[in-house]
C-alpha positions as CSV (number, residue, x, y, z in Angstrom):
1,M,-16.3,14.1,5.7
2,Q,-15.0,12.9,9.0
3,Q,-13.6,15.5,11.4
4,A,-10.1,14.0,11.3
5,T,-10.1,14.1,7.5
6,R,-11.3,17.7,7.6
7,Q,-8.5,18.7,10.0
8,K,-5.8,17.2,7.8
9,L,-7.2,19.1,4.8
10,E,-7.3,22.3,6.8
11,L,-3.7,21.8,7.9
12,F,-2.6,21.3,4.3
13,T,-4.6,24.4,3.2
14,K,-3.4,26.7,6.0
15,L,0.3,25.8,5.6
16,N,0.5,25.3,1.8
17,N,2.7,27.7,-0.1
18,W,0.3,28.2,-3.0
19,Q,2.6,30.4,-5.1
20,M,5.8,28.3,-4.8
21,P,5.1,24.7,-3.7
22,H,7.4,23.1,-1.2
23,P,8.0,19.4,-0.7
24,L,6.3,19.6,2.7
25,D,3.1,20.8,0.9
26,I,2.9,17.5,-1.0
27,E,3.7,15.5,2.1
28,R,0.8,17.2,4.0
29,F,-1.5,16.6,1.1
30,C,-0.5,12.9,1.1
31,D,-1.2,12.8,4.9
32,F,-4.7,14.2,4.1
33,I,-5.2,11.5,1.5
34,I,-4.1,8.7,3.8
35,E,-6.3,10.1,6.6
36,A,-9.3,10.3,4.3
37,Y,-8.7,6.7,3.1
38,N,-8.4,5.4,6.7
39,N,-11.6,7.2,7.7
40,G,-13.5,5.9,4.7
41,D,-13.7,9.3,3.1
42,T,-12.8,7.9,-0.3
43,E,-15.0,10.4,-2.2
44,I,-15.2,14.0,-1.3
45,A,-17.5,16.3,-3.3
46,R,-16.0,19.3,-4.9
47,D,-18.2,21.7,-2.8
48,K,-17.1,20.0,0.4
49,F,-13.4,20.3,-0.6
50,L,-13.9,24.0,-1.4
51,E,-15.8,24.5,1.9
52,V,-12.6,23.6,3.7
53,V,-10.1,25.3,1.4
54,N,-11.8,28.6,0.5
55,P,-11.5,30.2,3.9
56,F,-7.7,30.0,3.6
57,Y,-7.2,30.2,-0.2
58,K,-9.6,31.0,-3.1
59,M,-9.1,28.2,-5.5
60,D,-10.1,28.6,-9.2
61,E,-11.7,25.7,-11.2
62,D,-8.4,24.6,-12.8
63,E,-6.7,24.3,-9.4
64,L,-9.7,22.6,-7.9
65,D,-9.6,20.1,-10.8
66,K,-5.9,19.5,-10.2
67,W,-6.1,18.9,-6.5
68,T,-9.3,16.8,-6.6
69,K,-7.7,14.6,-9.3
70,R,-4.6,14.2,-7.1
71,F,-6.9,13.2,-4.2
72,E,-8.8,10.6,-6.4
73,N,-5.5,9.2,-7.8
74,G,-4.1,8.9,-4.2
75,I,-7.2,7.1,-3.0
76,E,-7.1,4.7,-6.0
77,L,-3.4,4.0,-5.3
78,L,-4.2,3.1,-1.6
79,K,-7.1,0.9,-2.7
80,V,-4.8,-1.1,-5.0
81,K,-2.0,-1.2,-2.5
82,N,-4.3,-2.5,0.3
83,K,-6.0,-5.0,-2.0
84,N,-2.7,-6.6,-2.9
85,K,-0.6,-6.0,0.2
86,E,-0.9,-9.6,1.4
87,Q,-0.3,-11.3,-2.0
88,G,2.9,-12.3,-3.5
89,I,6.2,-12.7,-1.6
90,I,5.9,-11.5,2.0
91,K,9.4,-12.4,3.2
92,S,12.5,-13.8,1.6
93,K,15.8,-14.7,3.1
94,F,19.0,-16.6,2.3
95,I,19.7,-19.9,4.2
96,N,22.8,-22.1,4.3
97,D,22.0,-23.9,1.1
98,G,19.6,-21.6,-0.8
99,V,16.7,-19.3,-0.4
100,V,13.4,-19.5,1.4
101,E,10.4,-17.3,0.6
102,L,7.0,-16.9,2.3
103,F,4.2,-16.4,-0.1
104,A,0.6,-15.3,0.3
105,F,-2.1,-15.6,-2.3
106,K,-5.9,-15.4,-2.6
107,D,-7.8,-18.4,-3.7
108,D,-11.0,-18.2,-5.9
109,S,-13.1,-17.6,-2.8
110,G,-11.0,-14.7,-1.6
111,V,-9.3,-16.6,1.3
112,I,-5.6,-15.8,1.8
113,N,-3.4,-18.9,1.8
114,Y,0.2,-19.2,2.7
115,S,3.1,-21.3,1.6
116,V,6.9,-21.4,2.1
117,V,9.1,-22.3,-0.8
118,K,12.7,-23.4,-0.3
119,A,15.0,-23.2,-3.3
120,I,18.1,-25.2,-2.7
121,H,21.2,-24.2,-4.8
122,G,22.4,-26.6,-7.4
123,E,22.2,-27.6,-11.0
124,N,18.8,-28.5,-12.5
125,V,18.0,-30.2,-15.7
126,V,18.5,-27.1,-17.8
127,G,21.8,-26.2,-16.2
128,G,21.2,-23.5,-13.7
129,G,19.0,-22.1,-11.0
130,A,17.6,-24.1,-8.1
131,G,18.7,-27.7,-7.9
132,Q,15.6,-28.5,-5.8
133,L,12.4,-26.7,-5.0
134,E,10.3,-27.6,-2.0
135,E,6.9,-26.0,-1.3
136,I,5.2,-26.4,2.0
137,K,1.5,-25.3,2.1
138,F,-0.1,-23.9,5.2
139,G,-3.6,-23.1,4.0
140,N,-4.9,-20.0,5.7
141,D,-2.6,-20.5,8.8
142,K,-0.4,-17.4,8.6
143,N,1.2,-18.0,12.0
144,A,2.3,-21.5,11.2
145,A,3.7,-20.4,7.9
146,L,5.6,-17.5,9.5
147,E,6.9,-19.8,12.3
148,F,8.2,-22.3,9.8
149,F,9.8,-19.6,7.7
150,N,11.5,-18.0,10.7
151,N,12.9,-21.4,11.7
152,Q,14.7,-22.0,8.4
153,I,18.5,-21.4,8.6
């Protein structure tokens, strides 16, 4: 366990109101999870967890299970969030005659590609929605896609 991760767990442990949890207790535990994730400490053995917690609070097995499960769930959530953070709609805005959206997606080789889609208001063949769709593809050039998006009014 990295020192910075350990310090966040110690802070949580020292300040936690174990008998009557407070919203700040959960916030401090989330800070610990984020610090652990950022430091690559995505797996922490139960004995290492107890090594930090026990000097401040004697945790029984049920509590240990509860807190380590919360840690594991938090790490998994961060993994999923970071895996998908640059996929889908990145930005969207209204323009004079419709909507423009900046998209990012991974191709089969894992490269992130960008496109801007303009949806111009009007009637389409089925009687509603966008009258015209225009997609401009930028490959993996995020800056060009962002510049094009920002220039749409």
